[in-house]
MIVO-306185 format. One record per residue (C-alpha): residue number from 0; x, y, z. Coordinates in nm, 2 decimals, decimal comma. Example, Ala and Ser with C-alpha at 12.3 -4.5 7.8 and 13.67 -1.06 7.14 Angstrom:
2
{seq:0 | xx:1,23 | yy:-0,45 | zz:0,78}
{seq:1 | xx:1,37 | yy:-0,11 | zz:0,71}
// end
This chain:
76
{seq:0 | xx:0,22 | yy:-3,18 | zz:2,13}
{seq:1 | xx:-0,07 | yy:-3,41 | zz:2,16}
{seq:2 | xx:-0,38 | yy:-3,41 | zz:1,94}
{seq:3 | xx:-0,38 | yy:-3,61 | zz:1,62}
{seq:4 | xx:-0,63 | yy:-3,72 | zz:1,36}
{seq:5 | xx:-0,41 | yy:-3,92 | zz:1,13}
{seq:6 | xx:-0,25 | yy:-4,25 | zz:1,07}
{seq:7 | xx:0,01 | yy:-4,33 | zz:1,34}
{seq:8 | xx:0,31 | yy:-4,34 | zz:1,10}
{seq:9 | xx:0,26 | yy:-3,98 | zz:0,97}
{seq:10 | xx:0,18 | yy:-3,84 | zz:1,32}
{seq:11 | xx:0,49 | yy:-4,01 | zz:1,45}
{seq:12 | xx:0,71 | yy:-3,86 | zz:1,18}
{seq:13 | xx:0,56 | yy:-3,51 | zz:1,25}
{seq:14 | xx:0,59 | yy:-3,56 | zz:1,63}
{seq:15 | xx:0,95 | yy:-3,68 | zz:1,60}
{seq:16 | xx:1,05 | yy:-3,39 | zz:1,38}
{seq:17 | xx:0,90 | yy:-3,14 | zz:1,62}
{seq:18 | xx:1,08 | yy:-3,30 | zz:1,92}
{seq:19 | xx:1,41 | yy:-3,28 | zz:1,73}
{seq:20 | xx:1,36 | yy:-2,92 | zz:1,64}
{seq:21 | xx:1,57 | yy:-2,71 | zz:1,89}
{seq:22 | xx:1,39 | yy:-2,39 | zz:1,78}
{seq:23 | xx:1,03 | yy:-2,49 | zz:1,88}
{seq:24 | xx:0,90 | yy:-2,53 | zz:2,24}
{seq:25 | xx:0,73 | yy:-2,86 | zz:2,17}
{seq:26 | xx:0,50 | yy:-2,87 | zz:2,47}
{seq:27 | xx:0,33 | yy:-2,56 | zz:2,34}
{seq:28 | xx:0,26 | yy:-2,68 | zz:1,99}
{seq:29 | xx:-0,04 | yy:-2,91 | zz:1,91}
{seq:30 | xx:-0,07 | yy:-3,09 | zz:1,59}
{seq:31 | xx:-0,39 | yy:-3,19 | zz:1,40}
{seq:32 | xx:-0,35 | yy:-3,38 | zz:1,08}
{seq:33 | xx:-0,58 | yy:-3,56 | zz:0,83}
{seq:34 | xx:-0,51 | yy:-3,87 | zz:0,62}
{seq:35 | xx:-0,51 | yy:-3,64 | zz:0,32}
{seq:36 | xx:-0,19 | yy:-3,47 | zz:0,45}
{seq:37 | xx:-0,34 | yy:-3,15 | zz:0,58}
{seq:38 | xx:-0,16 | yy:-3,05 | zz:0,90}
{seq:39 | xx:-0,27 | yy:-2,78 | zz:1,14}
{seq:40 | xx:-0,03 | yy:-2,63 | zz:1,40}
{seq:41 | xx:-0,19 | yy:-2,47 | zz:1,70}
{seq:42 | xx:-0,06 | yy:-2,32 | zz:2,03}
{seq:43 | xx:0,18 | yy:-2,05 | zz:2,14}
{seq:44 | xx:0,54 | yy:-1,97 | zz:2,06}
{seq:45 | xx:0,77 | yy:-1,69 | zz:2,18}
{seq:46 | xx:0,87 | yy:-1,54 | zz:1,84}
{seq:47 | xx:0,79 | yy:-1,53 | zz:1,47}
{seq:48 | xx:1,11 | yy:-1,73 | zz:1,42}
{seq:49 | xx:0,98 | yy:-2,02 | zz:1,63}
{seq:50 | xx:0,65 | yy:-2,00 | zz:1,44}
{seq:51 | xx:0,83 | yy:-2,03 | zz:1,10}
{seq:52 | xx:1,07 | yy:-2,30 | zz:1,23}
{seq:53 | xx:0,78 | yy:-2,52 | zz:1,34}
{seq:54 | xx:0,63 | yy:-2,50 | zz:0,99}
{seq:55 | xx:0,96 | yy:-2,56 | zz:0,81}
{seq:56 | xx:1,05 | yy:-2,85 | zz:1,04}
{seq:57 | xx:0,76 | yy:-3,05 | zz:0,90}
{seq:58 | xx:0,73 | yy:-2,92 | zz:0,55}
{seq:59 | xx:0,93 | yy:-3,20 | zz:0,38}
{seq:60 | xx:0,79 | yy:-3,49 | zz:0,57}
{seq:61 | xx:0,66 | yy:-3,75 | zz:0,34}
{seq:62 | xx:0,28 | yy:-3,73 | zz:0,35}
{seq:63 | xx:0,25 | yy:-3,37 | zz:0,45}
{seq:64 | xx:0,06 | yy:-3,19 | zz:0,17}
{seq:65 | xx:-0,05 | yy:-2,87 | zz:0,33}
{seq:66 | xx:0,04 | yy:-2,68 | zz:0,65}
{seq:67 | xx:-0,21 | yy:-2,44 | zz:0,82}
{seq:68 | xx:0,01 | yy:-2,26 | zz:1,07}
{seq:69 | xx:-0,22 | yy:-2,12 | zz:1,34}
{seq:70 | xx:0,05 | yy:-2,07 | zz:1,60}
{seq:71 | xx:0,02 | yy:-1,75 | zz:1,80}
{seq:72 | xx:0,33 | yy:-1,54 | zz:1,90}
{seq:73 | xx:0,34 | yy:-1,43 | zz:2,26}
{seq:74 | xx:0,61 | yy:-1,19 | zz:2,33}
{seq:75 | xx:0,65 | yy:-1,26 | zz:2,70}
// end
């Protein structure tokens, strides 16, 4: 996870939640977020379960208003 367009505290909370999520390969997920609370998840995961868990892992973070889950599932 790397990209961010957001205040540091919100990005840190999102980043920490993704790192703590055992169901998401964090190096393959990139985060973009705005100060208005819109978060975009991009990258590749191995299953629809991982895609959903990435989204659910940040849904309740204070400051996240909308999640645009653009993660792609690669069945390799």
